[in-house]
C-alpha positions in Angstrom: 0.1 0.2 0.1 1.6 3.0 -1.3 1.6 5.9 1.0 3.5 8.6 -1.1 6.1 9.6 1.7 8.5 12.1 0.4 11.5 9.7 0.6 9.5 7.3 -1.6 8.3 9.7 -4.4 10.2 9.0 -7.8 10.9 11.9 -9.8 12.2 11.5 -13.5 15.9 12.4 -13.7 16.6 15.8 -15.5 18.4 14.5 -18.5 15.4 12.2 -19.4 13.1 15.2 -18.9 15.4 17.2 -21.3 15.1 14.3 -24.2 11.3 14.4 -23.8 11.4 18.1 -24.4 13.1 17.7 -27.6 10.8 15.1 -29.0 7.5 16.5 -27.5 7.9 20.0 -28.7 8.3 19.0 -32.0 6.1 15.9 -32.3 3.0 17.2 -29.9 3.4 20.7 -28.6 4.5 22.5 -31.4 2.8 25.8 -31.7 -0.3 25.6 -34.2 -0.1 27.9 -37.4 -1.6 31.1 -36.9 -1.7 30.8 -32.9 -1.3 34.4 -31.3 2.5 34.9 -30.1 3.2 34.5 -26.8 4.7 37.6 -25.1 8.5 38.1 -25.9 8.5 34.8 -28.0 10.6 36.3 -30.5 8.0 36.8 -33.3 7.5 40.6 -32.3 11.0 41.8 -33.0 9.8 45.4 -31.9 9.6 43.8 -28.4 12.8 41.8 -28.6 15.2 44.3 -27.0 12.9 45.5 -24.4 13.8 45.2 -20.8 10.9 43.3 -19.6 11.8 40.6 -22.4 15.4 40.0 -21.1 15.4 37.0 -19.0 19.1 38.1 -18.0 17.4 41.0 -15.9 16.0 40.4 -12.5 12.5 40.3 -12.3 11.9 43.7 -10.4 13.8 45.5 -13.3 11.8 43.5 -15.8 8.6 44.5 -14.2 9.9 48.2 -13.7 10.4 48.5 -17.3 7.2 47.0 -18.3 5.2 49.4 -16.0 7.0 52.4 -17.8 5.7 51.4 -21.0 2.2 51.4 -20.1 -0.6 53.9 -20.3 -2.8 54.8 -17.6 -5.8 53.0 -19.2 -3.8 49.9 -19.8 -2.8 49.5 -16.4 -6.3 49.8 -15.2 -7.5 47.0 -17.6 -4.8 44.9 -16.4 -5.9 45.0 -12.6 -9.1 42.6 -13.3 -9.3 39.1 -13.7 -9.8 39.3 -17.6 -6.7 41.2 -18.4 -6.6 43.0 -21.7 -3.9 42.4 -24.6 -1.5 45.1 -25.4 -0.6 44.3 -28.9 2.1 47.2 -29.3 4.0 45.4 -26.7 3.4 41.8 -28.0 1.1 41.0 -24.7 -1.7 38.8 -25.1 -4.6 39.0 -23.0 -4.8 36.9 -19.7 -7.8 35.4 -17.7 -6.4 35.0 -14.2 -9.3 32.8 -12.8 -8.7 29.1 -12.8 -9.3 26.6 -10.2 -7.7 23.6 -9.0 -9.2 22.4 -5.7 -8.6 18.8 -6.1 -7.6 18.4 -9.9 -7.8 21.0 -12.7 -11.3 22.3 -13.0 -13.4 24.2 -15.4 -15.2 26.1 -12.7 -13.1 29.2 -13.8 -13.2 30.9 -17.1 -9.4 30.4 -17.6 -9.7 26.8 -18.0 -11.5 24.6 -20.9 -11.6 21.1 -21.5 -12.1 19.5 -25.2 -9.7 18.3 -28.2 -6.6 16.9 -26.8 -7.5 17.8 -23.0 -11.0 16.1 -22.7 -10.7 15.9 -19.0 -8.4 16.0 -15.9 -7.7 13.6 -12.9 -10.3 14.3 -10.4 -9.1 13.8 -6.9 -11.2 13.0 -3.8 -12.5 16.3 -2.5 -10.3 18.3 0.1 -12.0 17.1 3.3 -11.5 13.3 2.3 -7.9 13.9 1.5 -7.2 15.7 4.7 -8.7 12.7 6.4 -5.5 10.7 5.3 -3.3 13.0 7.7 -0.8 12.2 5.0 1.5 15.4 4.1 3.5 13.9 1.6 0.3 12.6 -0.4 -1.1 16.2 -0.2 2.2 17.6 -1.7 2.4 14.8 -4.4 -1.4 15.6 -5.2 -0.5 19.0 -5.9 2.5 18.2 -8.1 0.4 15.7 -10.3 -2.1 18.7 -10.4 0.3 21.4 -11.4 1.9 18.8 -14.1 -1.8 18.7 -15.8 -2.2 22.5 -15.4 0.9 23.0 -17.2 0.5 20.7 -19.8 -3.1 22.4 -20.6 -1.3 25.6 -20.7 1.1 24.5 -23.1 -1.8 23.3 -25.2 -3.5 27.0 -24.7 -6.6 25.7 -22.8 -5.6 26.7 -19.3 -4.0 29.4 -17.3 -1.4 29.4 -14.5 -2.9 31.0 -11.9 -4.9 28.8 -9.8 -7.3 30.0 -6.9 -6.9 27.2 -4.7 -6.9 25.9 -2.0 -9.8 26.7 0.2 -8.2 26.8 3.7 -11.0 28.3 5.9 -11.5 26.8 9.1 -14.6 24.0 8.9 -16.2 26.0 12.1 -19.9 25.2 11.7 -21.2 21.6 10.6 -23.8 22.9 8.4 -21.4 25.3 6.2 -22.0 23.9 2.6 -18.4 24.5 1.4 -16.8 22.7 4.6 -16.0 20.0 2.0 -13.9 22.2 0.3 -11.5 22.7 3.2 -9.1 20.5 5.2 -11.2 20.5 8.4 -11.9 22.3 11.6 -8.2 22.3 13.0 -5.9 25.2 12.4 -2.5 23.0 12.6 -4.1 20.5 10.3 -5.5 23.1 7.9 -2.3 25.1 7.8 0.1 21.9 7.4 -2.4 20.9 4.2 -2.1 24.3 2.9 1.6 24.6 3.0 1.8 21.0 1.3 -0.5 21.4 -1.5 0.8 24.9 -2.2 4.4 23.3 -2.4 3.2 20.6 -4.6 1.4 23.0 -7.0 4.1 25.6 -7.0 6.8 23.5 -7.5 10.4 23.8 -6.2 12.1 25.5 -9.0 15.5 27.4 -8.8 15.1 30.7 -7.5 11.7 32.5 -7.3 10.3 30.5 -10.7 6.8 29.0 -10.3 5.4 25.9 -11.9 2.1 27.7 -11.2 0.8 30.1 -8.8 -1.6 29.1 -6.0 -4.1 31.2 -4.0 -5.1 30.5 -0.3 -8.5 31.5 0.1 -11.2 33.1 1.6 -9.4 35.3 3.9 -10.5 35.4 6.5 -13.3 34.3 9.1 -15.2 33.3 6.2 -17.5 30.1 6.6 -21.1 31.1 6.1 -22.8 31.3 2.8 -26.6 31.4 3.1 -28.1 30.4 6.1 -31.5 31.6 7.8 -31.7 34.6 5.9 -28.2 35.8 6.1 -25.9 35.3 3.2 -22.0 35.9 2.7 -22.5 39.4 0.8 -23.9 40.8 4.1 -22.5 38.9 6.8 -20.5 40.9 9.3 -18.2 38.1 11.0 -17.8 39.5 14.8 -14.5 37.9 15.3 -12.5 38.4 18.6 -8.5 39.1 18.3 -8.1 35.7 20.1 -9.8 33.8 17.8 -8.5 35.4 14.7 -5.3 35.0 15.8 -5.6 31.6 17.4 -7.4 29.7 14.7 -9.0 31.9 11.4 -5.8 33.2 10.4 -3.3 30.2 11.2 -3.8 28.4 7.9 -3.5 31.4 6.0 0.0 32.2 7.7 1.1 28.7 7.1 0.0 29.3 3.3 2.4 32.6 3.2 5.2 31.6 5.6 5.6 28.0 5.1 4.3 27.3 1.6 5.5 30.4 0.1 2.1 30.9 -1.7 2.1 33.3 -4.7 -1.4 34.5 -3.8 -4.0 35.2 -1.3 -7.6 36.1 -1.7 -9.7 38.0 0.4 -13.5 37.2 1.2 -16.9 38.5 0.6 -17.7 39.0 4.4 -16.8 42.0 6.4 -14.9 41.2 9.8 -15.9 43.4 12.5 -17.4 45.9 10.5 -14.9 46.2 7.6 -15.0 44.2 4.4 -11.9 42.0 4.1 -10.8 43.3 0.8 -10.8 46.8 2.1 -9.1 46.4 5.4 -5.3 47.8 5.2 -4.6 45.8 8.5 -5.6 42.5 7.2 -4.1 42.9 3.6 -1.1 45.3 3.6 -0.1 45.1 7.2 -0.7 41.4 8.0 -0.5 39.2 4.7 2.2 41.5 2.9 3.8 43.3 6.0 4.3 40.7 8.7 3.8 37.5 6.8 6.0 38.8 4.1 3.7 37.9 1.0 5.7 37.5 -2.3 2.7 37.7 -4.5 -0.6 39.4 -5.2 -3.7 39.8 -3.3 -7.1 39.2 -5.2 -10.8 39.8 -4.3 -13.1 37.0 -4.4 -15.4 37.4 -7.6 -17.4 40.4 -7.6 -16.6 41.0 -3.9 -15.4 44.8 -4.6 -18.8 45.4 -6.3 -20.3 43.8 -3.4 -18.6 45.9 -1.0 -20.3 48.9 -2.7 -23.6 47.5 -3.9 -24.6 45.4 -1.0 -22.6 46.2 1.9 -22.7 50.2 1.2 -19.3 50.5 2.5 -18.7 53.9 0.8 -20.7 56.6 -0.6 -19.3 56.5 -4.4 -17.9 53.5 -6.4 -14.7 55.7 -6.9 -14.2 55.6 -3.1 -14.6 52.0 -3.1 -12.0 51.5 -5.8 -9.7 53.7 -4.0 -10.2 52.1 -0.6 -9.5 48.3 -1.8 -6.2 49.4 -3.7 -4.8 51.4 -0.8 -5.5 48.7 1.5 -3.2 46.3 -0.4 -5.7 44.6 -3.1 -4.1 44.0 -6.3 -6.4 42.1 -8.6 -10.2 42.5 -8.9 -12.0 39.3 -10.1 -14.6 41.3 -11.6 -15.3 44.5 -13.7 -15.3 46.8 -10.7 -11.9 48.2 -11.0 -11.9 48.4 -14.4 -15.1 50.8 -14.8 -14.3 53.1 -11.7 -10.5 53.3 -11.2 -9.9 55.9 -13.9 -12.3 58.4 -12.0 -10.9 57.5 -8.8 -7.5 58.7 -10.2 -9.1 61.5 -11.6 -10.7 62.9 -8.3 -7.4 62.4 -6.6 -8.7 59.6 -4.6 -5.8 57.4 -5.9 -2.5 58.0 -7.3 -1.0 56.3 -10.5 1.9 55.4 -8.1 -0.8 53.1 -6.0 -2.0 51.6 -9.4 2.1 51.0 -10.2 2.3 49.0 -6.8 -0.4 46.7 -7.5 0.5 46.0 -11.1 4.0 45.3 -10.0 2.7 42.5 -7.6 0.7 41.1 -10.5 3.3 41.1 -13.4 6.2 39.5 -10.9 4.0 36.6 -10.5 3.6 36.3 -14.1 7.4 36.7 -14.7 8.0 34.3 -12.3 5.7 31.8 -14.2 7.4 32.5 -17.3 4.8 34.4 -19.0 7.1 37.0 -20.3 9.9 34.3 -21.5 8.3 33.4 -24.9 6.8 30.3 -26.1 6.1 27.9 -23.3 7.3 24.7 -24.8 10.8 26.0 -24.9 10.8 26.7 -21.2 11.0 24.3 -17.9 7.9 22.1 -17.7 7.3 22.7 -21.8 7.6 19.1 -22.4 4.5 18.4 -20.5 1.3 17.8 -22.9 -1.5 15.5 -23.7 0.3 12.2 -22.5 1.0 13.8 -19.0 -2.7 14.1 -18.3 -4.9 11.4 -17.0 -1.9 8.9 -16.9 -2.1 5.7 -15.3 0.1 7.0 -12.4 -2.0 10.0 -11.8 -5.7 7.8 -12.0 -3.5 5.4 -9.4 -2.8 8.5 -6.9 -6.5 9.5 -7.2 -7.3 5.7 -6.1 -4.6 5.9 -3.3 -5.8 9.3 -2.1 -9.5 7.8 -1.6 -8.1 4.7 -0.2 -6.4 6.7 2.5 -9.1 9.2 3.2 -11.6 6.7 3.9 -12.8 6.2 7.6 -14.1 3.4 9.4 -16.3 4.5 12.0 -17.8 1.2 13.4 -16.8 -2.5 12.7 -19.4 -4.5 15.1 -17.7 -7.8 16.1 -15.0 -7.4 13.3 -17.7 -7.8 10.4 -15.5 -6.1 8.2 -13.6 -7.1 5.8 -16.1 -9.0 4.0 -14.9 -12.1 2.4 -15.1 -12.7 -1.4 -15.7 -16.4 -1.0 -18.1 -16.3 2.0 -20.0 -13.2 0.5 -20.3 -14.1 -3.1 -23.5 -12.1 -3.4 -23.6 -8.4 -2.4 -26.9 -6.2 -2.3 -25.9 -2.6 -3.2 -28.4 -0.2 -2.2 -28.9 3.5 -1.9 -29.0 6.7 -3.9 -25.2 7.2 -4.0 -24.6 3.4 -4.5 -23.9 4.0 -8.2 -22.7 7.5 -7.7 -20.4 9.1 -10.4 -20.1 12.9 -10.4 -21.4 13.1 -6.8 -18.2 11.5 -6.1 -16.0 14.7 -7.1 -17.9 17.1 -5.0 -17.7 20.7 -5.8 -15.0 23.0 -7.8 -14.2 19.9 -9.7 -13.5 19.5 -13.7 -14.3 16.7 -16.2 -13.1 13.6 -14.6 -10.7 11.0 -16.7 -13.5 8.4 -15.7 -15.2 7.0 -12.8 -15.6 3.9 -10.9 -18.8 3.9 -8.9 -19.3 2.0 -5.5 -21.7 -0.5 -7.6 -18.8 -1.0 -10.0 -16.2 -1.2 -7.5 -18.2 -3.9 -5.6 -18.9 -5.8 -8.6 -15.0 -6.7 -8.9 -15.3 -8.8 -5.7 -18.7 -10.1 -5.8 -22.0 -10.6 -7.8 -24.3 -7.4 -7.2 -28.0 -7.0 -6.8 -28.4 -3.3 -7.1 -31.5 -1.1 -5.9 -31.5 2.8 -5.4 -34.0 2.5 -2.4 -34.5 6.4 -3.4 -35.1 8.2 -6.6 -32.3 10.6 -5.3 -30.4 11.9 -2.6 -33.4 13.9 -1.3 -35.1 10.8 -0.9 -38.9 12.4 -0.7 -40.7 8.8 -0.9 -40.3 5.6 0.6 -41.9 3.6 -2.0 -38.6 2.0 -3.4 -37.6 0.7 0.0 -39.5 -2.4 -0.5 -37.5 -3.5 -3.4 -34.5 -2.6 -1.5 -35.4 -5.1 1.4 -36.0 -7.7 -1.2 -32.6 -7.5 -2.5 -31.2 -7.5 1.0 -33.2 -10.7 1.8 -31.4 -12.7 -0.8 -27.8 -11.4 -0.7 -24.9 -12.7 1.4 -24.2 -9.1 2.4 -25.6 -5.9 1.9 -24.0 -2.4 1.5 -25.8 0.8 1.7 -24.7 3.8 0.2 -26.4 7.1 1.6 -25.5 10.5 2.3 -25.5 14.1 0.6 -24.7 15.7 -2.8 -24.3 19.3 -4.1 -28.3 19.7 -3.9 -27.9 19.5 0.0 -24.5 21.1 0.6 -22.4 23.3 -1.9 -21.6 27.0 -2.3 -24.5 29.4 -1.5 -26.2 26.3 0.0 -25.5 25.8 3.7 -27.6 22.9 5.4 -30.3 23.3 7.9 -29.9 20.1 10.0 -27.4 17.2 10.2 -29.8 14.1 9.8 -29.8 11.9 6.7 -32.2 13.6 3.9 -35.9 12.5 3.5 -36.5 9.0 4.1 -32.7 7.9 4.1 -32.8 6.9 7.5 -35.7 4.7 7.2 -34.0 3.1 4.1 -30.9 2.2 6.2 -33.0 0.9 9.1 -35.4 -1.3 7.1 -32.6 -2.8 4.8 -30.5 -3.5 7.8 -33.4 -5.4 9.4 -34.2 -7.3 6.2 -30.4 -8.4 5.5 -29.7 -12.0 6.0 -26.1 -11.0 6.2 -24.0 -8.1 7.5 -25.0 -4.6 6.5 -22.2 -2.0 5.8 -23.6 1.6 5.9 -21.2 3.9 3.6 -21.7 7.5 3.7 -20.8 10.0 1.2 -20.8 13.6 2.3 -18.7 16.7 2.9 -19.8 17.5 6.1 -20.8 15.4 9.4 -24.0 13.7 9.5 -25.8 12.5 12.8 -26.3 8.8 12.4 -26.6 8.0 16.1 -29.5 5.6 15.1 -27.0 3.5 13.0 -24.4 3.6 15.9 -26.8 1.8 18.0 -28.8 -0.2 15.7 -27.2 -4.0 16.1 -28.3 -4.9 12.7 -25.8 -2.4 11.1 -22.3 -4.2 11.3 -20.2 -1.5 10.1 -20.1 2.4 8.9 -17.6 3.9 6.7 -17.1 7.6 5.7 -16.0 8.2 2.3 -16.5 11.9 2.0 -16.8 12.7 -1.7 -13.9 10.4 -2.9 -13.0 11.4 -6.2 -13.1 9.6 -9.7 -11.8 6.5 -8.2 -14.0 6.7 -5.2 -16.2 3.2 -5.7 -13.0 1.3 -6.2 -11.4 2.5 -3.0 -14.5 1.8 -0.9 -14.6 -1.9 -2.4 -11.1 -2.3 -1.7 -11.8 -1.2 2.0 -15.0 -3.4 2.5 -13.2 -6.7 0.8 -9.9 -6.0 2.8 -7.6 -5.1 0.2 -7.1 -2.0 1.8 -6.8 -1.6 5.4 -8.7 1.7 6.4 -6.3 4.5 8.1 -8.2 7.4 7.9 -9.2 9.7 10.6 -11.9 12.6 10.8 -10.7 16.0 10.4 -13.9 17.5 11.9 -16.1 16.7 14.7 -19.5 15.0 14.0 -22.0 16.7 16.2 -25.7 15.3 17.3 -28.5 17.3 15.6 -29.4 18.8 19.1 -26.1 20.8 19.1 -27.6 23.2 16.3 -30.2 24.5 18.6 -27.6 26.1 20.7 -25.4 27.6 18.1 -26.3 29.8 15.4 -24.2 30.1 12.3 -23.7 33.7 13.0 -22.1 33.2 15.9 -18.2 33.2 15.4 -17.2 32.5 18.8 -15.1 29.2 19.3 -15.1 29.3 23.2 -17.8 28.4 25.3 -19.9 30.8 27.3 -21.5 29.2 30.3 -23.6 32.3 31.0 -25.8 32.1 27.7 -25.3 28.3 27.2 -23.3 28.5 24.2 -21.4 25.5 24.0 -18.5 26.4 22.0 -17.1 25.1 18.6 -14.7 22.2 17.3 -13.2 19.7 19.3 -10.7 22.1 20.8 -13.2 23.8 22.8 -16.7 22.0 22.7 -16.9 19.2 25.5 -20.5 18.3 24.8 -21.7 14.9 23.4 -20.5 14.0 20.1 -21.4 11.2 17.2 -17.8 10.7 16.4 -14.8 13.0 17.6 -12.1 14.6 15.8 -9.3 12.5 14.7 -11.4 9.1 15.3 -10.9 6.3 12.9 -10.6 2.6 13.0 -8.3 0.0 11.7 -8.8 -3.9 10.7 -5.5 -3.8 12.8 -4.4 -2.6 16.1 -1.6 -0.1 17.0 0.2 0.6 20.2 2.4 3.7 21.3 5.2 4.1 23.7 7.4 7.3 24.3 11.0 6.6 23.1 12.5 10.2 23.7 10.9 13.3 25.1 11.8 15.9 27.3 10.6 16.5 31.0 11.5 20.0 31.4 12.4 22.9 29.0 14.0 26.3 29.5 12.5 29.2 27.9 15.4 31.8 27.2 13.9 35.5 27.8 15.5 38.3 25.7 13.2 40.9 27.0 10.4 41.6 29.6 7.6 43.8 29.4 6.0 46.1 30.9 7.8 44.9 34.1 10.8 43.0 34.9 9.3 41.8 38.0 6.0 41.1 36.5 4.7 37.5 37.6 2.3 37.5 34.5 5.1 38.0 32.2 6.8 35.0 33.5 3.7 32.9 33.7 2.7 33.4 30.2 5.9 34.5 27.9 5.2 36.4 24.9 6.6 34.7 22.1 8.1 37.9 20.9 10.2 38.1 24.1 12.0 34.8 23.3 14.5 33.5 20.9 12.4 30.9 18.9 15.1 30.2 17.0 17.4 29.2 19.9 14.7 26.8 21.0 15.2 23.3 19.4 12.0 21.1 18.9 11.1 18.7 21.5 12.8 15.8 19.9 9.7 13.9 20.4 10.2 10.2 19.3 7.4 7.2 19.6 7.6 3.7 18.9 4.6 2.4 17.2 3.8 -1.3 17.0 1.2 -3.1 14.7 0.1 -5.7 17.1 -2.6 -6.9 14.6 -2.3 -9.5 12.0 -2.8 -7.2 9.1 -0.5 -4.7 7.5 -1.7 -1.0 7.8 -1.3 2.6 7.9 -1.3 4.3 11.0 -1.7 8.1 11.8 0.1 9.2 15.1 -2.0 12.1 16.5 -0.1 14.3 19.1 -2.3 16.7 21.2 -1.4 18.9 24.0 -3.1 20.5 26.9 -1.7 23.7 28.4 -1.5 24.6 32.2 -3.8 26.9 34.1 -5.1 28.3 31.0 -9.0 28.8 31.2 -9.5 30.5 27.7 -7.2 27.8 26.1 -8.4 25.0 24.0 -8.9 22.0 26.4 -6.5 20.0 23.8 -5.4 20.8 20.5 -3.3 19.1 17.7 0.3 19.8 17.7 1.6 17.2 15.3 0.9 14.2 13.3 2.8 11.6 11.4 1.5 8.9 9.0 3.4 5.4 8.9 2.7 2.3 7.1 3.5 -0.8 9.1 3.6 -4.6 8.4 1.8 -6.9 10.7 3.9 -7.3 14.2 6.3 -4.6 12.8 7.6 -1.7 15.1 8.9 1.7 14.0 10.1 5.0 15.7 8.5 8.0 14.9 9.8 11.7 15.1 7.2 14.3 15.5 8.4 17.8 15.0 7.0 19.9 17.7 8.3 23.6 18.4 7.4 25.5 21.5 6.9 28.8 19.9 4.7 27.2 17.3 2.7 24.3 18.8 2.9 24.9 22.9 2.1 28.7 22.8 -1.5 30.2 23.4 -3.2 33.4 22.3 -4.5 35.9 24.9 -7.5 37.9 24.7 -5.6 40.7 23.1 -4.7 38.3 20.4 -0.8 38.2 21.6 0.6 34.8 21.3 2.1 33.7 24.6 3.9 30.4 26.3 2.5 29.3 29.2 5.0 28.3 31.7 4.5 25.2 33.9 3.4 21.5 33.0 2.2 21.0 29.5 0.4 17.5 28.9 1.1 15.7 25.8 -1.5 12.9 24.4 -0.6 10.4 22.1 -3.6 7.7 22.1 -4.1 6.7 25.6 -0.5 7.6 26.5 0.2 11.1 28.5 3.6 12.8 29.1 4.4 16.1 30.9 7.0 18.7 30.0 7.6 21.4 32.5 8.3 24.8 30.6 10.0 27.6 32.8 11.5 30.9 31.9 15.4 31.4 31.7 16.3 34.7 32.5 19.9 34.4 32.2 20.2 36.7 29.2 17.8 39.4 30.8 20.0 42.8 31.4 17.9 44.2 34.3 
């Protein structure tokens, strides 16, 4: 079972790649006759000697040269997603908006399928891939997606700027777009973000980009349309503590660790100010504190929304000026193209402000090689139709689905099924023969599909009944036929759940129960089945299946999320034991009763006993759950023991404020008052043993609890590592834990501090205590 760890991913040697360039450029990727010239590709003799075309110059110098040649009108029309051509400079028009959430997508206008590129590999939806807890897998998926994106760009059917990934925190279980995210934990989301961005953007020399990724939607965006409140009018009231401790964490990881080329600001307001017009969020934080080397783009039409829906300014010219001055570089939409000239004319903006935004945009295009001439003569120029939907890419999609499936229940070890004992399987449910449903939203055209019915048919004879006309399951007239099928089969697999008609962009859920008569279908089929009944759930968000957990006739429960083009094969592989499941839930599964206490509009994460507000996510909510964050079973059993971990650690102080005798300063040290670089990580090493009889993958999750911190999370994830182990084997796993990053807490003022005292680490059933104390030897009093 391949886990795609970094050490195990095979790359083509550079020499072989160069050979491919020679062959492919001539035979496959040669420029079609009559196709418009790429910028600086030599066909336009007038531009050949211009500075912006000289690759020997630095990017900043090339950008300055190009900006100096543009008129004001041209500059303005380059600040929107459908940037105009500038024929006199040999510059083609460019569409910035393409999507690659979990495969090259045609959601944005920058990408078209057809001809030599009829489709692209469609990986599992992000929430499913996140359940693998496998960083090397996430990066490898990004690498494959960018291979296919570059191939399509070379063929003239796609762009190079992809507005993915979505790294918002999955705060509320009803959010229709939670499926697009890596889940509810900020550390998990940050690690996913950085890994996927690295895969997409490549590890080229210098600042060169393979494609330009974009982390969205910044920030505190996780409500689309609920109870009369939509994302265009929503003002997210967020404390400084929650913003720094949770909502901004994945975006910081994108910029600081992933070196992402772009960040997208969101539709909503945060504390009364639109995110795309907030200089503190954009210019000061993203570009200033975090050091973004790239551009900031608005969510599509959000600049217009700011004026038309939120009435943030009195005139459209003021809105245009406000956004650009706040740090916005690119408008997805026409607003800046229409109103920026008037803003300059009224003195609200200076041309220098436009030059700054344009410089950020052009620098990214330069890093992508878009001003280096014909793309097939550049790095990645060998990629073409043969590099899309390859057998290796399809296998990676299958492997990602296998690793993301979570075994939630396995009563009396009823799984895996045996192909020799369970020769006939009833496959039932509205998602039992799903295809497009499996790829979720922001998907493209898949290479092909293997539905659950098709996957199971490779192991056993199948009897198929939908049981419902669709996922909405508005009537129970088809359930009787499903019961009949279950009575004659050796085993029954019921595939139910959700699809984009229930949860999607602009569509938040009203509840957490299975839609319509699905619950009745599951219960009646389970009673009728003469063999084991396996419940398979397809969904992006959690579902309250308490009824199934307590039903002795339901033998096993699997969550597959939206498992991508190969999802049906992966589900069958797990059910019949070809694959030992190892996925873990990246979000809490709440009971339906939880919703009565939690309006979607309440952004608070911490509980409030005075109002009965229970808090959100596993870090703060301590009430009953259906299944907890990080939960997932295996057909094997794994044990842990701590091989190496410190028992105490000094924290060197470089400053004390405001008072060197302040006890508070010593009890909770500001991260800014210590030299984080001088503190080595904890060197945490854990021995993991597979004590079962089957090979399998296991994720080591490490949580921490801080001392005496009432406003801190009860426990929070600080690290994880996925390992594949043969039956009976033992491996030593090292988890990188850094004090400043992982053992610090954020106070009510948004300041990150390191609590001194005893921190408790939790690894499975193990606990280990580490005492942190202030080291004052470098302080000068």
